[in-house]
C-alpha positions in Angstrom: -82.2 27.7 -36.9 -84.0 31.1 -36.5 -87.7 31.1 -36.9 -89.0 32.8 -40.0 -90.0 36.4 -39.7 -93.7 36.9 -39.5 -95.7 39.8 -40.8 -97.4 42.1 -38.2 -100.6 40.0 -38.7 -98.9 36.8 -37.6 -98.7 35.4 -41.2 -95.6 34.6 -43.2 -95.1 37.4 -45.7 -95.9 36.8 -49.4 -92.9 36.1 -51.6 -91.9 38.8 -54.0 -89.6 38.8 -57.0 -88.8 40.5 -60.3 -87.8 37.8 -62.8 -90.4 35.1 -62.2 -92.4 33.3 -59.5 -93.6 29.8 -58.8 -95.8 28.3 -56.2 -96.2 24.5 -55.5 -97.5 22.3 -52.6 -94.0 20.9 -52.1 -91.0 23.1 -51.5 -88.6 21.0 -53.6 -91.0 21.1 -56.5 -91.2 24.9 -56.3 -87.4 25.0 -56.3 -87.3 22.8 -59.4 -89.5 25.4 -61.2 -87.2 28.3 -60.2 -84.1 26.3 -61.3 -85.6 26.0 -64.7 -86.6 29.6 -64.9 -83.0 30.6 -63.9 -81.7 28.3 -66.7 -83.7 30.4 -69.3 -86.8 28.3 -69.4 -90.3 29.7 -69.9 -93.3 29.3 -67.5 -94.1 26.2 -69.6 -90.7 24.6 -69.0 -90.9 25.4 -65.3 -94.4 23.9 -65.2 -93.2 20.6 -66.6 -90.4 20.6 -64.1 -92.8 21.2 -61.2 -95.3 18.6 -62.6 -92.6 16.0 -62.8 -91.1 16.8 -59.5 -94.5 16.6 -57.7 -95.0 13.1 -59.3 -91.9 12.1 -57.4 -92.3 14.1 -54.2 -96.1 13.8 -53.8 -96.9 10.4 -55.4 -100.0 10.0 -53.2 -101.6 12.9 -55.0 -100.2 13.0 -58.5 -98.2 11.1 -60.9 -97.5 9.8 -64.4 -100.6 7.6 -64.0 -103.0 10.5 -63.6 -104.6 13.4 -65.5 -103.8 17.2 -65.9 -105.5 20.4 -67.0 -103.9 23.8 -67.5 -104.4 27.4 -68.6 -101.4 29.2 -70.2 -101.1 32.9 -70.9 -98.9 33.6 -73.9 -97.6 37.1 -73.3 -96.3 37.7 -76.8 -99.8 37.1 -78.3 -101.8 38.2 -75.2 -103.8 34.9 -75.5 -104.9 32.3 -72.9 -105.0 28.7 -74.0 -106.8 25.9 -72.1 -105.7 22.2 -72.2 -107.8 19.2 -71.4 -105.5 16.4 -70.4 -108.1 13.9 -69.1 -108.2 10.3 -70.2 -111.3 8.5 -71.6 -112.9 5.3 -70.3 -111.2 2.2 -71.5 -112.6 0.3 -74.5 -113.3 -2.7 -72.2 -114.8 -0.4 -69.5 -118.5 -1.1 -70.3 -121.5 -1.6 -68.1 -121.3 -5.3 -68.9 -117.8 -5.4 -67.6 -118.9 -4.3 -64.2 -122.2 -6.3 -64.2 -120.3 -9.4 -64.9 -118.3 -8.8 -61.7 -121.4 -8.1 -59.7 -120.4 -4.5 -59.1 -123.2 -2.0 -58.6 -120.7 0.9 -58.5 -117.2 1.4 -59.8 -114.9 0.8 -56.8 -112.4 3.4 -55.6 -109.5 0.9 -55.4 -108.3 -2.1 -57.4 -108.1 -2.9 -61.0 -111.7 -2.1 -61.9 -111.1 1.5 -60.6 -108.2 2.0 -63.0 -110.6 2.7 -65.8 -109.3 5.7 -67.7 -106.2 6.4 -69.7 -103.6 8.6 -67.9 -103.4 12.0 -69.6 -100.7 13.8 -67.6 -97.6 12.9 -69.6 -99.4 13.9 -72.8 -100.2 17.3 -71.2 -96.5 17.8 -70.4 -95.6 17.3 -74.0 -98.4 19.6 -75.2 -97.3 22.3 -72.8 -93.6 22.0 -73.7 -94.0 21.5 -77.4 -96.1 24.6 -77.8 -94.6 27.0 -75.2 -91.3 25.6 -74.1 -87.8 27.0 -74.7 -85.5 24.4 -73.2 -85.1 20.7 -74.0 -87.7 18.6 -72.2 -84.9 16.5 -70.7 -83.6 19.7 -68.9 -87.0 20.3 -67.4 -87.2 16.7 -66.1 -83.7 16.7 -64.5 -84.8 17.8 -61.0 -87.5 15.1 -60.8 -85.1 12.4 -62.1 -82.6 13.4 -59.4 -85.2 13.3 -56.6 -86.4 9.9 -57.8 -82.9 8.4 -58.3 -81.2 9.8 -55.2 -84.2 10.0 -52.9 -86.0 12.8 -51.3 -87.3 13.3 -47.7 -90.9 12.1 -47.1 -93.1 15.2 -46.5 -95.8 15.4 -43.9 -98.7 14.9 -46.4 -97.0 11.9 -48.0 -96.3 10.3 -44.7 -100.0 10.6 -43.8 -101.1 9.2 -47.2 -98.7 6.3 -46.9 -100.1 5.4 -43.5 -103.7 5.8 -44.5 -103.5 3.7 -47.6 -101.0 1.2 -46.4 -103.4 -1.7 -46.4 -104.8 -0.9 -49.9 -101.3 -0.5 -51.3 -100.2 -3.8 -49.7 -103.1 -5.6 -51.4 -101.8 -4.9 -54.9 -98.7 -6.8 -55.9 -97.3 -3.8 -57.9 -98.2 -1.1 -55.4 -96.8 -3.1 -52.5 -93.4 -3.2 -54.0 -93.4 0.6 -54.5 -95.0 2.0 -51.4 -95.9 -0.6 -48.8 -92.6 -2.2 -47.8 -92.1 -0.7 -44.3 -95.0 -0.8 -41.9 -94.5 2.9 -41.2 -92.9 5.7 -43.3 -91.5 8.5 -41.1 -91.6 12.2 -42.0 -88.1 13.1 -43.1 -87.0 9.6 -44.0 -85.6 9.2 -47.6 -87.7 7.6 -50.3 -85.9 6.5 -53.4 -87.8 5.5 -56.6 -85.4 4.0 -59.1 -88.0 2.7 -61.4 -89.7 6.1 -61.6 -86.3 7.7 -62.3 -85.9 5.3 -65.3 -89.4 6.1 -66.5 -88.7 9.9 -66.5 -85.3 9.3 -68.2 -86.9 7.3 -71.0 -89.7 9.9 -71.5 -86.9 12.5 -71.8 -84.9 10.3 -74.2 -87.6 8.6 -76.2 -90.5 11.1 -76.1 -94.2 10.7 -75.9 -94.2 7.5 -77.9 -92.5 5.5 -75.0 -95.5 6.2 -72.8 -98.5 6.0 -75.1 -97.3 3.6 -77.9 -94.3 1.7 -76.5 -93.1 -0.3 -73.6 -94.8 1.8 -70.9 -98.2 1.2 -72.4 -97.5 -2.6 -72.4 -96.5 -2.6 -68.8 -99.6 -0.6 -67.8 -101.7 -3.2 -69.6 -99.9 -6.0 -67.8 -100.7 -4.4 -64.4 -104.3 -3.9 -65.4 -104.8 -7.5 -66.5 -103.1 -8.7 -63.3 -105.6 -6.7 -61.2 -108.7 -7.5 -63.3 -108.9 -4.0 -64.7 -110.2 -2.9 -68.2 -107.3 -0.6 -69.2 -105.2 -1.8 -72.2 -102.3 -0.5 -74.3 -104.7 0.4 -77.1 -106.4 2.9 -74.7 -103.1 4.7 -74.2 -102.4 4.6 -77.9 -105.8 6.2 -78.6 -105.4 9.0 -76.0 -105.1 12.6 -77.2 -105.5 15.6 -74.9 -106.6 18.7 -76.6 -106.3 22.5 -76.6 -109.6 24.4 -76.2 -110.9 27.8 -75.3 -111.1 28.8 -71.7 -114.5 29.7 -70.1 -114.7 33.4 -69.4 -117.0 35.5 -67.3 -116.9 38.9 -65.6 -116.0 39.1 -61.9 -115.9 42.6 -60.6 -113.5 44.6 -62.7 -111.8 41.4 -63.8 -112.4 38.7 -66.4 -112.4 35.3 -64.7 -111.1 32.3 -66.8 -111.2 28.6 -66.1 -111.0 25.2 -67.8 -114.2 24.1 -69.6 -116.2 20.9 -69.1 -115.5 18.1 -68.4 -113.7 20.2 -65.8 -116.0 21.7 -63.2 -114.5 25.2 -63.5 -117.9 26.6 -64.7 -119.1 26.2 -61.1 -116.6 28.8 -59.9 -117.7 31.3 -62.6 -121.4 30.8 -61.8 -120.7 31.4 -58.1 -118.6 34.4 -58.8 -121.3 35.9 -61.1 -124.0 35.3 -58.5 -121.8 36.8 -55.7 -121.4 39.9 -57.8 -125.2 40.1 -58.2 -125.9 40.0 -54.4 -126.9 43.5 -53.2 -124.3 44.9 -50.8 -121.9 42.0 -51.2 -118.8 44.3 -50.9 -120.0 45.5 -47.5 -120.1 42.0 -45.9 -117.1 41.6 -43.5 -114.6 39.0 -44.7 -114.9 36.7 -41.6 -118.6 37.2 -41.1 -121.4 34.6 -41.1 -123.2 36.7 -43.7 -120.5 36.4 -46.3 -119.9 32.7 -45.6 -123.6 32.1 -45.9 -123.8 34.0 -49.2 -120.9 32.0 -50.6 -122.3 28.6 -49.5 -125.7 29.4 -51.1 -124.1 30.5 -54.4 -122.1 27.3 -54.4 -125.2 25.2 -53.9 -126.8 26.8 -57.0 -123.6 26.4 -59.0 -123.3 22.8 -58.1 -126.9 22.2 -59.2 -125.9 23.6 -62.6 -122.6 21.6 -62.6 -124.4 18.3 -61.9 -126.8 18.9 -64.8 -124.3 20.2 -67.4 -120.7 19.2 -66.7 -119.8 16.0 -68.6 -117.9 14.9 -71.7 -117.9 18.0 -73.9 -118.6 15.9 -77.0 -121.6 14.2 -75.6 -123.1 17.0 -73.5 -123.2 20.6 -74.7 -123.6 22.9 -71.7 -125.6 26.2 -72.4 -122.6 28.2 -71.3 -123.9 31.6 -72.4 -127.1 31.1 -70.4 -125.3 29.7 -67.3 -122.9 32.7 -67.2 -125.5 35.4 -68.1 -126.5 38.4 -66.0 -130.0 37.0 -65.8 -128.9 33.7 -64.3 -126.7 35.4 -61.8 -129.6 37.7 -60.7 -131.9 34.6 -60.5 -129.5 32.9 -58.1 -128.8 36.0 -56.0 -132.5 36.8 -55.6 -133.3 33.3 -54.5 -130.8 33.5 -51.6 -132.4 34.2 -48.2 -129.7 36.1 -46.3 -131.1 34.6 -43.0 -131.9 31.0 -44.0 -130.0 28.2 -45.6 -131.6 26.5 -48.6 -131.8 22.8 -49.1 -130.2 21.1 -52.1 -130.0 17.9 -54.0 -127.0 15.6 -53.3 -124.1 16.3 -55.6 -122.3 13.6 -57.4 -118.8 14.6 -56.8 -116.5 13.3 -53.9 -113.4 14.5 -52.3 -110.1 14.1 -54.2 -106.4 14.7 -53.7 -104.6 16.8 -56.2 -101.6 19.0 -56.8 -102.1 22.6 -58.0 -99.2 24.8 -59.0 -98.5 28.0 -60.9 -95.6 29.8 -62.4 -94.8 33.0 -64.3 -91.6 33.9 -66.2 -89.8 37.2 -66.8 -91.7 37.8 -70.0 -95.1 37.5 -68.3 -95.9 34.0 -69.6 -98.1 32.4 -66.9 -99.2 28.9 -66.2 -102.1 27.7 -64.0 -102.0 23.9 -63.8 -103.5 21.0 -61.9 -102.6 17.4 -61.9 -104.0 14.4 -60.0 -104.5 10.7 -59.3 -107.9 11.6 -57.8 -107.9 9.7 -54.5 -104.8 9.0 -52.4 -102.6 6.8 -54.6 -105.4 6.6 -57.1 -106.6 3.1 -57.7 -103.7 1.7 -55.6 -102.8 -0.4 -58.6 -99.1 -0.2 -59.1 -97.0 -0.6 -62.3 -93.6 -1.6 -60.7 -91.7 -1.5 -64.0 -92.6 2.2 -64.3 -92.6 3.1 -60.6 -96.2 4.5 -60.7 -99.7 3.8 -59.6 -102.7 4.3 -61.9 -105.4 6.9 -61.2 -109.0 6.0 -60.1 -110.6 8.9 -62.0 -113.0 6.3 -63.5 -114.8 5.8 -60.2 -116.5 9.2 -60.8 -118.5 7.4 -63.5 -121.8 6.0 -62.4 -123.2 2.6 -63.6 -126.7 4.2 -63.8 -127.8 5.1 -67.3 -128.8 8.5 -68.7 -126.7 10.8 -66.5 -123.8 13.1 -67.4 -121.6 10.8 -65.3 -122.9 7.5 -66.7 -120.2 5.2 -68.0 -120.0 4.9 -71.8 -117.4 3.6 -74.2 -114.5 6.1 -74.6 -116.3 8.8 -72.6 -114.4 11.4 -70.6 -115.3 11.3 -66.9 -116.9 14.2 -65.0 -113.8 15.7 -63.4 -112.9 17.6 -60.3 -109.8 19.2 -61.8 -109.8 22.9 -62.7 -107.3 25.7 -63.2 -108.1 29.4 -62.9 -106.9 32.9 -63.5 -108.2 36.5 -63.4 -107.3 38.9 -66.2 -107.3 42.7 -65.9 -107.1 44.6 -69.2 -106.3 41.4 -70.9 -103.3 40.5 -68.8 -103.0 38.2 -65.8 -103.8 39.8 -62.4 -104.1 36.6 -60.4 -103.2 32.9 -61.1 -104.8 30.6 -58.5 -106.1 27.2 -57.7 -106.2 24.4 -55.2 -106.5 20.7 -54.6 -109.6 19.3 -52.8 -112.1 17.6 -55.0 -115.4 19.6 -55.1 -113.8 22.0 -52.7 -111.8 23.5 -55.6 -114.5 26.0 -56.9 -115.4 26.8 -53.3 -111.8 27.7 -52.3 -111.5 29.6 -55.6 -114.5 31.7 -54.7 -113.2 32.5 -51.3 -109.7 33.4 -52.5 -111.0 35.5 -55.4 -113.2 37.5 -53.1 -110.4 38.0 -50.6 -107.6 38.8 -53.0 -109.3 40.4 -56.1 -112.4 42.0 -54.6 -111.0 43.0 -51.2 -107.3 43.4 -52.0 -106.1 41.2 -49.2 -102.4 40.1 -49.2 -102.0 36.8 -51.0 -100.4 34.9 -48.1 -102.9 36.3 -45.6 -105.7 35.1 -47.9 -104.3 31.6 -48.1 -103.8 31.6 -44.4 -107.4 32.6 -43.6 -109.9 30.0 -42.3 -112.1 28.3 -44.9 -115.4 26.5 -45.3 -116.3 23.7 -47.6 -119.9 22.6 -48.5 -120.5 18.9 -49.3 -120.8 15.5 -47.8 -119.9 15.6 -44.1 -121.5 12.8 -42.1 -121.8 10.1 -44.7 -123.0 9.7 -48.3 -126.5 11.1 -47.7 -125.7 14.0 -45.3 -124.7 17.4 -46.6 -123.3 20.1 -44.5 -120.5 22.6 -44.1 -117.0 21.7 -42.9 -115.4 24.9 -41.4 -112.2 25.6 -39.7 -112.5 26.6 -36.0 -110.4 29.7 -36.5 -113.3 31.4 -38.2 -114.5 32.3 -34.7 -117.5 31.7 -32.6 -119.5 34.7 -34.0 -119.3 33.2 -37.5 -120.1 29.7 -36.3 -123.1 30.9 -34.3 -124.4 33.0 -37.3 -124.2 30.1 -39.7 -126.0 27.7 -37.2 -128.7 30.3 -36.7 -129.2 30.3 -40.5 -129.8 26.6 -40.4 -126.4 25.3 -41.7 -125.2 21.9 -40.4 -121.6 22.5 -39.4 -118.7 20.2 -38.8 -116.0 22.3 -37.1 -112.6 21.1 -38.2 -109.3 21.5 -36.7 -107.2 24.5 -37.8 -105.2 24.0 -41.0 -107.4 21.1 -42.1 -105.6 19.6 -45.1 -108.9 18.7 -46.8 -109.5 22.4 -47.2 -107.0 22.3 -50.0 -103.4 23.1 -50.9 -104.0 26.4 -52.6 -101.5 28.5 -54.4 -101.5 31.9 -55.9 -99.4 34.4 -57.9 -100.3 38.0 -58.4 -98.8 40.7 -60.6 -97.9 44.0 -59.0 -97.8 45.9 -62.3 -97.1 49.4 -60.8 -93.9 48.1 -59.3 -93.1 45.5 -62.0 -92.9 42.6 -59.6 -94.5 39.3 -58.9 -96.2 38.2 -55.6 -96.6 34.6 -54.6 -98.1 32.6 -51.8 -98.3 28.9 -50.8 -100.9 27.2 -48.5 -99.7 26.5 -44.9 -101.9 23.4 -45.1 -99.4 21.9 -47.6 -95.6 21.2 -47.6 -95.3 24.0 -50.2 -93.4 27.1 -51.0 -93.8 30.2 -53.1 -90.5 31.5 -54.4 -89.1 33.6 -57.2 -85.8 35.0 -58.4 
């Protein structure tokens, strides 16, 4: 087979098309989205197809047992809608529940970690019912086929299966699904007949099967078996909701993201502060000066996030003040261009997620993210359904009086966020990534490269990245940075006092980003997929 043709800069060229575009972190999921677009589906239909396919192809990062958020641009009405598909803490998930088990923190694995209702399937129905054109069963067909007939194990999944083998083997349900062989090889076929049946029943019986019927009963059975608090009544009570996106200026664009309990506001705060830095447009893209400025704006944005991002019913963030010109100037003026500032420890941790985007021929556009949180979530399996349950509940703390404190029916502080940039009220860029608290950081770097500097999409996703956060343990903060950034940048950051962990090139924890841009003068779409993933951007 011939090698793919590279652009003159050594990067695969961005995908281009006329009728529609999709990007996803797995190539077969992207192809599922295009198949649905070709069948006459909308961006919403294609999004459901991609979400379901990823649940089969990337079950270590996403699935029917997880959560989802999205932004959807309705071209006919020129409106953007946000959806919060996160599940609340179980009715039995109280402080007493964990104290009785002598737990000082909610564990990342096991039954007590499976604390929140899974909201992804609800989000699929919300997206389809409001914006879809095809029958839901048609959108689910590619995923059903991959689950029933099997699909090759991708590089990222093989790594996840190896890393979590022992944890999966400890749970009776998960062991039967994902821990039978001692080693799963890249390219070997994984069939998931129970998951195929679940998807078929969702297509045939609707939302009720999952939240009010037999699926909810099976989830309760798995939770009880693993000593978890989740019950069928928690699924019956779950309702995701449409809400207004957060909006703020970014250069000549309007930046939109999902509101709390999503952490998207951290990206908007950082973008606003970036714009307020004198001479920011003159800082070279791969320079220590630009990386330093970005890291310092993220530190400030995370301080705001940790104070104000929580359940939106219980905690009302002062959004207008946080996104104001005055706050942006305050952050920018506090940044010393030659010295790194200290910061408090943030509460978030790394997470594994799937981000995807699609646009149809009418200009309808979807920015969507779906996740189990950590690899295989809680590692608690529901064998009758072919799924594992998320561990999003471990982002709660058992301390009292904090935005992340566990309370009855409370939404957790999330890492999931979806983003887009509008120009003159229409989408200019749809973008996002997986990566826990790296999501707003990668979003900042991509928006600077693509929107502010006009860099080609694929080149921007190919470029080396940094990520500020925990590096050497729970009490040490620093900057993980890919070596390809170059010695000059590394030396400049060290000279400013940054603690660096130099990662290998194409470090997966830097995220599986995806992006779609609109080349309006030519009437075409441009798409890109992250080389750190198993993904593809493709159109028709």
